[in-house]
C-alpha positions as CSV (number, residue, x, y, z in Angstrom):
1,M,4.4,-7.3,-25.0
2,T,1.6,-9.5,-23.9
3,T,0.1,-9.4,-20.4
4,P,2.3,-11.2,-17.8
5,K,1.0,-14.6,-16.9
6,T,1.1,-16.1,-13.4
7,V,1.4,-19.8,-12.8
8,S,0.6,-21.0,-9.3
9,W,0.9,-24.4,-7.5
10,S,0.7,-25.6,-3.9
11,A,0.8,-28.9,-2.0
12,S,0.9,-30.1,1.6
13,D,2.9,-32.7,3.5
14,L,5.5,-33.2,0.8
15,K,8.8,-35.0,1.1
16,G,11.8,-33.1,-0.1
17,P,12.3,-34.9,-3.4
18,L,8.7,-34.2,-4.5
19,L,9.5,-30.5,-4.0
20,M,12.4,-30.7,-6.5
21,E,10.2,-32.5,-9.0
22,A,7.6,-29.7,-8.7
23,V,10.2,-27.0,-9.1
24,N,11.3,-28.5,-12.4
25,T,7.8,-29.4,-13.8
26,V,5.2,-27.0,-12.6
27,V,5.9,-24.2,-15.1
28,P,6.6,-26.5,-18.1
29,N,3.4,-28.4,-17.4
30,A,1.4,-25.2,-17.3
31,L,2.9,-24.3,-20.7
32,G,2.0,-27.6,-22.3
33,G,5.5,-29.0,-22.1
34,I,7.4,-25.8,-23.2
35,K,10.4,-25.0,-21.0
36,P,10.6,-21.2,-20.5
37,I,13.7,-18.9,-20.9
38,A,14.9,-18.0,-17.4
39,S,15.7,-14.2,-16.9
40,T,16.3,-14.4,-13.2
41,V,19.6,-12.7,-12.2
42,L,19.8,-13.8,-8.6
43,T,18.4,-16.0,-5.8
44,L,16.9,-14.4,-2.8
45,G,16.2,-16.4,0.3
46,L,13.9,-15.0,3.1
47,Y,14.4,-16.7,6.4
48,V,11.2,-15.8,8.3
49,K,11.0,-18.0,11.4
50,G,8.9,-16.3,14.1
51,M,7.3,-13.8,11.7
52,A,3.7,-13.5,10.7
53,S,3.0,-14.3,7.1
54,Q,1.7,-10.9,6.3
55,D,5.1,-9.4,7.3
56,W,6.9,-11.2,4.5
57,L,4.6,-12.7,1.9
58,D,3.7,-9.3,0.4
59,M,7.3,-8.2,0.6
60,A,8.5,-11.3,-1.3
61,Q,5.9,-10.7,-4.1
62,Q,6.8,-7.0,-4.4
63,I,10.5,-7.7,-4.7
64,G,9.8,-10.3,-7.3
65,Q,7.9,-7.8,-9.4
66,H,10.7,-5.3,-9.4
67,H,13.7,-7.6,-9.6
68,P,13.9,-10.8,-11.7
69,S,14.8,-13.4,-9.1
70,R,14.1,-16.7,-7.6
71,I,12.7,-16.0,-4.2
72,V,12.7,-18.8,-1.6
73,V,10.8,-18.2,1.6
74,I,12.2,-20.4,4.4
75,N,9.8,-20.9,7.3
76,P,10.9,-23.5,9.8
77,A,7.4,-23.7,11.3
78,D,7.3,-26.9,13.4
79,P,10.2,-29.1,14.4
80,I,7.9,-31.9,15.7
81,G,6.8,-34.8,13.6
82,E,7.8,-36.3,10.3
83,P,10.1,-34.4,7.9
84,R,7.5,-32.8,5.6
85,L,6.8,-29.4,4.1
86,D,3.9,-27.4,2.8
87,A,4.9,-25.6,-0.4
88,S,3.6,-23.1,-2.9
89,I,5.1,-21.9,-6.1
90,S,4.2,-18.7,-8.0
91,A,5.9,-17.9,-11.3
92,T,5.6,-14.8,-13.4
93,L,5.9,-15.4,-17.2
94,T,6.2,-12.7,-19.9
95,Q,6.2,-12.8,-23.8
96,R,7.0,-10.1,-26.3
97,R,4.7,-11.8,-28.8
98,T,2.3,-14.7,-28.4
99,T,4.6,-16.8,-30.8
100,D,7.7,-16.3,-28.6
101,I,8.9,-18.8,-26.1
102,P,7.7,-17.5,-22.6
103,T,10.3,-15.9,-20.3
104,L,10.4,-16.8,-16.7
105,F,10.7,-13.3,-15.1
106,S,10.6,-14.3,-11.4
107,E,9.4,-17.1,-9.2
108,C,8.5,-17.3,-5.5
109,M,8.6,-20.5,-3.5
110,E,7.0,-20.5,0.0
111,L,8.3,-23.4,2.1
112,N,6.7,-24.2,5.5
113,L,9.0,-26.8,7.0
114,K,8.1,-29.5,9.5
115,G,10.0,-32.1,11.6
116,G,13.6,-32.6,10.7
117,L,13.3,-30.3,7.7
118,A,12.7,-27.4,10.1
119,T,16.1,-27.9,11.8
120,H,18.1,-29.2,8.8
121,W,16.7,-26.9,6.1
122,I,20.1,-25.9,4.6
123,D,20.3,-29.3,2.8
124,L,16.9,-28.8,1.3
125,I,17.5,-25.3,0.1
126,Q,20.9,-25.9,-1.6
127,P,19.4,-27.4,-4.9
128,L,17.1,-24.4,-5.2
129,I,19.9,-21.8,-5.5
130,R,20.5,-20.9,-9.1
131,P,24.2,-21.7,-9.9
132,G,26.5,-19.0,-11.2
133,L,24.3,-16.1,-9.9
134,P,24.5,-14.0,-6.8
135,A,22.6,-15.6,-3.9
136,Y,21.3,-13.5,-1.0
137,L,19.9,-14.8,2.3
138,W,17.8,-12.1,3.9
139,W,17.5,-13.1,7.6
140,M,14.2,-11.5,8.5
141,G,13.3,-13.7,11.5
142,L,14.8,-14.2,14.9
143,A,18.6,-14.3,15.1
144,P,20.0,-17.8,15.2
145,L,21.4,-19.4,18.3
146,T,25.1,-19.4,19.1
147,G,26.7,-22.2,17.2
148,F,24.6,-21.9,14.0
149,R,26.3,-23.7,11.2
150,W,27.6,-20.9,9.1
151,D,30.1,-23.3,7.6
152,L,27.2,-25.3,6.1
153,L,25.3,-22.3,5.0
154,S,28.3,-20.7,3.2
155,T,28.7,-23.9,1.1
156,T,25.1,-24.0,-0.1
157,G,25.7,-21.2,-2.7
158,F,24.4,-18.3,-0.5
159,T,27.2,-15.8,-0.9
160,H,25.5,-12.8,0.8
161,L,23.8,-12.4,4.2
162,V,21.5,-9.5,4.8
163,V,20.3,-8.5,8.3
164,D,18.6,-5.6,10.0
165,T,20.5,-4.5,13.1
166,E,17.9,-1.9,14.0
167,T,16.0,-4.6,15.8
168,R,16.2,-4.9,19.5
169,D,18.4,-8.0,19.3
170,W,21.2,-6.1,17.4
171,Q,23.8,-7.0,20.1
172,A,23.1,-10.7,19.7
173,W,23.8,-10.3,16.0
174,L,27.4,-9.0,16.4
175,P,29.1,-12.4,17.3
176,L,26.9,-14.1,14.7
177,L,28.0,-11.7,12.0
178,R,31.6,-12.3,13.1
179,D,31.2,-16.0,12.5
180,A,29.4,-15.4,9.2
181,V,32.3,-13.3,7.9
182,A,34.8,-15.9,9.2
183,H,33.1,-18.4,6.8
184,Q,33.4,-16.1,3.8
185,M,29.9,-14.7,3.9
186,K,29.5,-11.1,2.6
187,V,27.3,-9.3,5.1
188,D,25.1,-6.3,4.5
189,D,22.7,-4.4,6.9
190,L,19.5,-2.7,6.0
191,H,20.0,-0.3,8.9
192,W,23.4,0.7,7.5
193,Q,21.7,1.4,4.2
194,R,19.3,3.8,6.0
195,L,22.3,5.7,7.6
196,S,23.8,6.8,4.2
197,E,22.7,10.4,4.8
198,L,24.3,10.5,8.2
199,R,27.6,9.3,6.8
200,H,27.4,11.7,3.9
201,H,26.5,14.5,6.3
202,W,29.6,13.9,8.4
203,A,31.8,13.5,5.3
204,Q,30.9,17.1,4.6
205,L,31.8,18.1,8.1
206,G,35.2,16.4,7.7
207,D,35.8,18.3,4.4
208,H,35.7,21.5,6.4
209,S,39.2,22.3,7.7
210,M,38.0,23.2,11.2
211,G,35.8,20.1,11.2
212,M,38.7,17.8,10.4
213,R,40.9,19.5,13.0
214,A,38.3,18.9,15.7
215,I,38.0,15.3,14.7
216,L,41.8,14.8,14.8
217,E,42.2,16.7,18.1
218,M,39.1,15.2,19.8
219,N,39.4,14.6,23.6
220,A,35.8,13.6,24.4
221,L,32.7,12.2,22.6
222,E,29.1,12.4,23.9
223,I,26.4,10.4,22.2
224,T,22.7,10.6,23.1
225,W,19.9,8.5,21.6
226,N,16.1,8.7,22.0
227,A,15.2,5.5,20.2
228,E,14.8,1.9,21.4
229,N,18.5,1.4,21.0
230,P,21.6,3.4,19.9
231,T,22.4,1.2,16.8
232,H,22.6,4.1,14.4
233,W,25.2,5.9,16.5
234,I,27.1,2.6,17.0
235,W,27.5,2.2,13.3
236,W,28.3,5.9,12.8
237,L,31.2,5.5,15.2
238,A,32.4,2.3,13.7
239,W,32.3,3.9,10.3
240,I,34.5,6.8,11.4
241,A,36.8,4.5,13.3
242,S,37.3,2.3,10.2
243,R,38.1,5.4,8.1
244,M,40.4,7.0,10.7
245,D,42.2,3.8,11.8
246,W,41.1,4.2,15.4
247,T,40.7,1.5,17.9
248,L,37.4,1.1,19.8
249,M,37.1,-0.1,23.3
250,L,33.8,-2.0,24.0
251,N,32.2,-3.2,27.3
252,E,30.5,-6.5,27.8
253,S,27.3,-5.2,26.1
254,H,29.2,-4.3,22.9
255,M,28.8,-0.6,23.8
256,P,31.8,1.8,23.0
257,V,33.4,3.2,26.1
258,S,36.5,4.8,24.6
259,I,38.6,5.4,21.5
260,R,42.3,5.0,21.2
261,M,43.9,7.3,18.7
262,D,47.6,8.5,18.3
263,G,48.4,6.9,21.7
264,R,45.6,8.7,23.5
265,S,42.4,7.3,25.1
266,I,39.3,9.3,24.3
267,P,36.3,8.7,26.6
268,V,33.0,7.9,24.9
269,T,29.8,8.7,26.8
270,M,26.6,7.1,25.6
271,Q,23.2,7.8,27.2
272,W,19.5,7.9,26.5
273,G,17.9,11.3,26.3
274,N,15.3,13.5,24.7
275,E,17.2,13.9,21.4
276,S,19.4,11.9,19.1
277,S,22.7,13.7,18.9
278,V,26.4,13.6,19.1
279,R,28.8,16.1,20.6
280,L,32.5,16.0,19.7
281,I,34.7,18.1,21.9
282,A,38.3,19.2,21.2
283,D,40.5,22.0,22.7
284,G,38.6,25.2,21.7
285,K,36.6,23.4,19.1
286,E,33.3,21.4,19.0
287,I,31.0,19.7,16.6
288,H,27.4,19.1,17.5
289,T,25.0,17.1,15.3
290,S,21.3,16.5,16.0
291,M,19.3,14.0,14.0
292,S,15.5,13.6,13.6
293,K,13.4,11.8,11.1
294,E,13.2,15.0,9.0
295,R,16.5,16.8,9.4
296,L,20.2,16.5,10.1
297,V,21.6,19.7,11.6
298,S,25.3,20.3,12.6
299,D,27.4,23.2,13.8
300,I,31.1,23.5,14.0
301,V,32.1,26.0,16.8
302,Q,35.6,27.5,17.5
303,N,36.1,29.3,20.8
304,G,32.4,29.7,21.2
305,H,31.9,31.2,17.8
306,P,30.1,29.3,15.0
307,V,32.2,28.7,11.9
308,Y,30.1,26.3,9.9
309,H,26.4,25.4,9.9
310,L,25.0,22.4,7.9
311,D,21.2,21.7,7.8
312,E,20.0,18.9,5.5
313,H,16.6,17.4,4.9
314,C,16.3,13.6,5.5
315,T,14.5,11.3,3.1
316,T,12.6,8.3,4.2
317,S,12.5,4.8,2.8
318,N,10.7,1.5,3.5
319,V,12.2,-1.9,4.0
320,K,11.5,-3.0,0.4
321,Q,13.3,0.1,-1.0
322,D,16.2,-0.6,1.3
323,M,16.5,-4.2,0.2
324,L,16.2,-3.3,-3.5
325,Q,19.1,-0.8,-3.0
326,I,21.3,-3.6,-1.7
327,L,20.3,-6.0,-4.5
328,N,21.0,-3.3,-7.1
329,R,24.3,-2.1,-5.6
330,G,25.8,-5.3,-4.3
331,H,27.9,-5.8,-1.3
332,D,29.0,-2.7,0.6
333,V,32.7,-3.1,1.6
334,L,32.5,0.0,3.9
335,F,29.9,-1.8,6.1
336,Q,32.1,-4.9,6.4
337,E,35.1,-2.6,7.4
338,A,32.9,-0.9,10.0
339,L,31.7,-4.3,11.2
340,A,35.3,-5.4,11.8
341,C,35.7,-2.5,14.3
342,L,33.0,-4.1,16.4
343,V,33.6,-7.8,16.1
344,S,37.3,-8.5,15.7
345,V,38.6,-12.0,15.2
346,D,40.1,-12.1,18.7
347,E,36.6,-12.1,20.3
348,S,37.9,-9.8,23.1
349,I,34.7,-8.6,24.6
350,G,35.4,-5.9,27.1
351,G,38.7,-5.3,25.5
352,E,40.2,-3.7,22.4
353,Q,38.4,-3.9,19.1
354,H,40.7,-2.9,16.3
355,A,39.7,-1.1,13.1
């Protein structure tokens, strides 16, 4: 195979139609009129409003190197002035032999939008989404305002929405994700991806007969977190609730305050502390889990005597690896079921949220 070739192009203060002309002609012009074979298997949009370019430009390029895709960076930079955009296109081409027609492996389009294009960017993006292929929108920037037009976004061709609820505005995302799901968007969460080891850990605890008895007979739950927010424990609880068909009760801040199971109301205490842990209490039984960056450690205790100990090493990942996992695996139905526990369609904040 010959060395991959990169074709680059950029221009400032373009009108929208000139962008589409460039998308269709930049690579063929660089190849002397030859139209390459497209090998891209998906479209990935990166919404980056409010982020510094160094936080997403390198990320887009790395994903393009590992996953054949059309990457579209959407940066609504300045809503003032005429509807214009600054654009750059970078395409990677490969050939097995110099006599072969080049293959378009991946392409990255960086769009800095101005004026009306900064607020009405959905219409501009729609023609850039490759038809018939999965299309992911990774919302890396600030969460949109209430009333965002998910109905318009869902008709552009973007079928998947990827967010990261580990950020400090995770509570603002919950009603937004509810609206996205209501408009047939498939939602995935990078933070949920990072919690796979915690879910697997507790699945093992549930496989133990005494662990499952403690879960079913639980009469109190105490959660402590030592991070900026308790999102990881929120998703852990929503995951268990969706598996066990429990009903969560949330307060106005979307924080769990109790669980309803088998006609009983189980109090949930959540507090900040020096460790990240959960303590499940039942009559004569208890499960305690502590979580750090390096280890997950749990004990099942009956009448003060330990009956099961589980100590596992935690692996670490970066954002790029988390995103590639989602792109390789596809939509995680378990996350969407857990999400339904937190944002039910009745919008009853401060009331029951059904699994």
